[in-house]
TORVEXTOR-292093 format. One record per atom (N, C-alpha, C, CB): residue in three letters; x negated, y negated, z negated. Coordinates in nm, 3 decimals, padded with zeros to 5 digits, m for minus. Each point is the difference from the previous one (the first is absolute). Glycine has a CB too. Layout:
REM residues N
R  resn  u  v  w
R  ALA  X  Y  Z
...
REM end
This chain:
REM residues 64
R  resn  u  v  w
R  MET  m00.060  00.112  m00.027
R  MET  00.061  m00.115  00.044
R  MET  m00.083  m00.105  m00.028
R  MET  00.209  00.086  m00.025
R  THR  m00.192  m00.190  00.153
R  THR  m00.060  m00.112  m00.015
R  THR  00.029  m00.074  m00.119
R  THR  m00.008  00.005  00.220
R  ASP  m00.084  m00.134  m00.279
R  ASP  m00.004  m00.084  m00.096
R  ASP  00.136  m00.076  00.045
R  ASP  m00.276  m00.004  m00.055
R  LEU  00.305  m00.040  00.172
R  LEU  00.176  m00.111  00.038
R  LEU  00.079  00.127  m00.047
R  LEU  m00.020  m00.193  00.274
R  ALA  00.024  00.326  m00.232
R  ALA  00.092  00.078  m00.018
R  ALA  00.033  00.031  m00.150
R  ALA  m00.063  00.073  00.222
R  ARG  m00.039  m00.069  m00.289
R  ARG  00.003  00.010  m00.143
R  ARG  00.048  m00.103  m00.087
R  ARG  m00.162  00.126  00.047
R  HIS  00.124  m00.243  00.013
R  HIS  00.021  m00.146  m00.059
R  HIS  00.187  00.003  00.047
R  HIS  m00.315  m00.157  00.054
R  LEU  00.341  00.158  00.047
R  LEU  00.172  00.010  00.010
R  LEU  00.037  00.086  m00.060
R  LEU  00.031  m00.066  00.181
R  LEU  m00.067  00.193  m00.174
R  LEU  00.081  00.096  m00.103
R  LEU  00.016  m00.044  m00.128
R  LEU  m00.077  00.173  00.109
R  ASP  m00.035  m00.180  m00.190
R  ASP  00.002  m00.055  m00.129
R  ASP  00.085  m00.145  m00.021
R  ASP  m00.232  00.129  m00.014
R  ARG  00.213  m00.232  00.073
R  ARG  00.128  m00.079  m00.006
R  ARG  00.135  00.026  00.005
R  ARG  m00.136  m00.095  00.070
R  GLU  00.156  00.195  00.055
R  GLU  00.158  00.028  00.018
R  GLU  00.058  00.086  m00.132
R  GLU  m00.031  00.010  00.283
R  ILE  m00.086  00.073  m00.326
R  ILE  00.041  00.065  m00.148
R  ILE  00.000  m00.132  m00.089
R  ILE  m00.124  00.262  00.022
R  GLN  00.080  m00.343  m00.058
R  GLN  00.011  m00.112  m00.126
R  GLN  00.106  m00.053  00.070
R  GLN  m00.243  m00.065  m00.113
R  GLU  00.324  00.036  00.190
R  GLU  00.126  m00.061  00.045
R  GLU  00.109  00.062  m00.004
R  GLU  m00.110  m00.098  00.116
R  ARG  00.089  00.213  m00.149
R  ARG  00.130  00.102  m00.046
R  ARG  00.087  m00.048  m00.097
R  ARG  m00.131  00.183  00.036
R  PRO  00.245  m00.216  m00.053
R  PRO  00.078  m00.046  m00.113
R  PRO  00.022  00.137  m00.108
R  PRO  00.130  m00.202  00.170
R  GLY  m00.146  00.198  m00.296
R  GLY  00.010  00.080  m00.113
R  GLY  00.093  00.129  00.036
R  GLY  m00.036  m00.217  m00.157
R  GLY  00.021  00.325  00.145
R  GLY  00.061  00.122  00.024
R  GLY  00.033  00.032  00.157
R  GLY  00.091  m00.031  m00.242
R  TYR  m00.195  m00.026  00.351
R  TYR  00.005  00.023  00.132
R  TYR  m00.049  00.145  m00.013
R  TYR  m00.036  m00.247  00.104
R  PHE  00.145  00.355  m00.067
R  PHE  m00.005  00.113  00.069
R  PHE  m00.073  00.027  00.127
R  PHE  00.183  m00.003  m00.108
R  VAL  m00.284  00.053  00.122
R  VAL  m00.049  00.053  00.109
R  VAL  00.029  00.128  00.071
R  VAL  m00.133  m00.128  m00.092
R  PRO  00.183  00.152  00.198
R  PRO  00.053  00.118  m00.004
R  PRO  m00.126  00.114  00.099
R  PRO  00.294  m00.137  m00.032
R  ASN  m00.261  00.213  00.027
R  ASN  m00.128  00.133  00.036
R  ASN  00.056  m00.020  00.143
R  ASN  m00.044  00.224  m00.229
R  LEU  m00.068  m00.250  00.305
R  LEU  m00.022  00.014  00.145
R  LEU  m00.055  00.072  00.076
R  LEU  00.017  m00.140  m00.039
R  SER  m00.056  00.246  m00.035
R  SER  m00.097  00.083  00.049
R  SER  00.019  00.107  00.092
R  SER  m00.071  m00.060  m00.184
R  PRO  00.001  00.092  00.287
R  PRO  00.095  00.056  00.078
R  PRO  m00.022  00.166  m00.030
R  PRO  00.001  m00.217  00.189
R  VAL  m00.074  00.217  m00.287
R  VAL  00.001  00.172  m00.071
R  VAL  00.113  00.076  00.001
R  VAL  m00.142  m00.067  m00.155
R  GLY  00.189  00.165  00.225
R  GLY  00.121  00.086  00.014
R  GLY  00.135  m00.067  00.073
R  GLY  m00.097  00.111  m00.218
R  LEU  00.067  m00.223  00.255
R  LEU  00.072  m00.063  00.120
R  LEU  00.058  00.046  00.110
R  LEU  m00.121  m00.112  m00.060
R  GLU  00.244  00.147  00.068
R  GLU  00.069  00.066  00.136
R  GLU  00.107  m00.092  00.025
R  GLU  m00.043  00.255  m00.039
R  LEU  00.028  m00.263  00.185
R  LEU  00.134  m00.122  00.072
R  LEU  00.049  00.092  00.081
R  LEU  m00.096  m00.254  00.022
R  THR  00.242  00.243  m00.058
R  THR  00.074  00.068  00.085
R  THR  00.055  m00.078  00.086
R  THR  00.030  00.150  m00.140
R  PRO  00.008  m00.127  00.295
R  PRO  00.055  m00.070  00.087
R  PRO  00.172  m00.003  m00.029
R  PRO  m00.219  00.061  00.164
R  HIS  00.293  m00.159  m00.146
R  HIS  00.110  00.029  m00.013
R  HIS  00.073  m00.116  00.079
R  HIS  m00.045  00.139  m00.216
R  GLU  00.135  m00.108  00.341
R  GLU  00.033  m00.094  00.076
R  GLU  00.152  m00.060  m00.066
R  GLU  m00.153  00.118  00.217
R  LEU  00.166  m00.254  m00.245
R  LEU  00.079  m00.059  m00.070
R  LEU  00.084  m00.069  00.104
R  LEU  m00.149  m00.008  m00.201
R  GLY  00.142  00.013  00.344
R  GLY  00.120  m00.026  00.105
R  GLY  m00.091  m00.016  00.120
R  GLY  00.200  m00.130  m00.151
R  ASP  m00.106  00.100  00.252
R  ASP  m00.045  00.023  00.138
R  ASP  m00.170  m00.098  00.052
R  ASP  00.321  00.040  00.046
R  GLY  m00.418  00.034  m00.051
R  GLY  m00.103  m00.071  00.008
R  GLY  m00.075  m00.048  m00.135
R  GLY  00.116  m00.050  00.212
R  VAL  m00.042  00.064  m00.311
R  VAL  m00.055  m00.055  m00.134
R  VAL  m00.053  00.127  m00.106
R  VAL  00.181  m00.219  00.029
R  HIS  m00.315  00.248  m00.037
R  HIS  m00.053  00.077  m00.062
R  HIS  m00.123  m00.035  m00.126
R  HIS  00.090  00.103  00.224
R  ALA  m00.061  m00.018  m00.332
R  ALA  m00.074  m00.031  m00.116
R  ALA  m00.110  00.098  m00.035
R  ALA  00.199  m00.109  m00.074
R  LEU  m00.294  00.105  m00.003
R  LEU  m00.086  00.110  m00.029
R  LEU  00.022  m00.053  m00.152
R  LEU  m00.189  00.064  00.231
R  MET  00.249  00.014  m00.325
R  MET  00.032  00.022  m00.107
R  MET  m00.094  00.071  m00.106
R  MET  00.195  m00.019  00.128
R  ALA  m00.271  m00.046  m00.233
R  ALA  m00.070  00.054  m00.095
R  ALA  00.069  00.107  m00.080
R  ALA  m00.112  m00.205  00.005
R  ASN  00.027  00.316  m00.034
R  ASN  00.099  00.115  m00.112
R  ASN  m00.018  m00.032  m00.137
R  ASN  m00.029  00.204  00.141
R  THR  m00.041  m00.340  m00.199
R  THR  00.023  m00.027  m00.121
R  THR  00.016  m00.155  00.021
R  THR  m00.123  00.209  m00.120
R  PRO  00.214  m00.269  00.008
R  PRO  00.006  m00.106  m00.027
R  PRO  m00.114  m00.120  m00.008
R  PRO  00.166  00.144  m00.077
R  GLN  m00.179  m00.296  00.159
R  GLN  m00.067  m00.054  m00.044
R  GLN  m00.135  00.017  00.099
R  GLN  00.143  00.016  m00.227
R  LYS  m00.133  00.049  00.323
R  LYS  m00.091  00.028  00.096
R  LYS  00.014  m00.086  00.111
R  LYS  m00.007  00.215  m00.072
R  ASP  m00.087  m00.221  00.188
R  ASP  00.053  m00.063  00.129
R  ASP  00.087  00.080  00.103
R  ASP  m00.202  m00.125  m00.030
R  ASN  00.333  00.047  00.022
R  ASN  00.077  00.044  00.127
R  ASN  m00.037  m00.085  00.101
R  ASN  00.191  00.083  m00.112
R  ASN  m00.152  m00.055  00.234
R  ASN  m00.007  m00.042  00.140
R  ASN  00.098  m00.005  00.099
R  ASN  m00.175  00.069  m00.050
R  GLY  00.189  m00.137  00.119
R  GLY  00.126  00.018  00.101
R  GLY  m00.027  m00.078  00.130
R  GLY  00.174  00.019  m00.199
R  VAL  m00.114  00.056  00.291
R  VAL  m00.027  m00.054  00.140
R  VAL  00.149  m00.025  00.072
R  VAL  m00.247  00.142  00.019
R  VAL  00.272  m00.241  00.060
R  VAL  00.094  m00.011  00.095
R  VAL  m00.026  00.012  00.143
R  VAL  00.078  m00.118  m00.161
R  ILE  m00.012  00.189  00.248
R  ILE  m00.073  00.047  00.123
R  ILE  00.116  m00.042  00.133
R  ILE  m00.153  00.230  m00.149
R  GLY  00.109  m00.324  00.217
R  GLY  00.068  m00.075  00.084
R  GLY  m00.004  00.060  00.148
R  GLY  m00.049  m00.197  m00.158
R  SER  00.096  00.148  00.235
R  SER  m00.049  00.061  00.125
R  SER  m00.119  m00.053  00.085
R  SER  00.226  00.054  m00.001
R  ARG  m00.274  m00.215  m00.052
R  ARG  m00.139  m00.012  00.034
R  ARG  m00.092  m00.028  m00.079
R  ARG  00.073  m00.045  00.156
R  ALA  m00.068  00.107  m00.299
R  ALA  m00.105  00.016  m00.120
R  ALA  00.055  00.031  m00.128
R  ALA  m00.136  m00.154  00.106
R  ALA  00.055  00.186  m00.169
R  ALA  00.039  00.034  m00.136
R  ALA  m00.063  m00.108  m00.122
R  ALA  00.009  00.264  00.098
R  SER  00.049  m00.284  m00.191
R  SER  m00.076  m00.084  m00.083
R  SER  00.038  00.036  m00.157
R  SER  m00.008  m00.190  00.197
REM end
């Protein structure tokens, strides 16, 4: 970790309000399951809460 990154992380931690809860975002054991939410709308849902979920909307000219 660079000195700048360490400084920014230390500052971010100091600025957190009291009682701030940091979710565990470690990818260990993470499984993402695809779900179709609608026509052309898809999501990758994590197997455990407070992990990274992702989504995509697929159109005729692009996906975003």
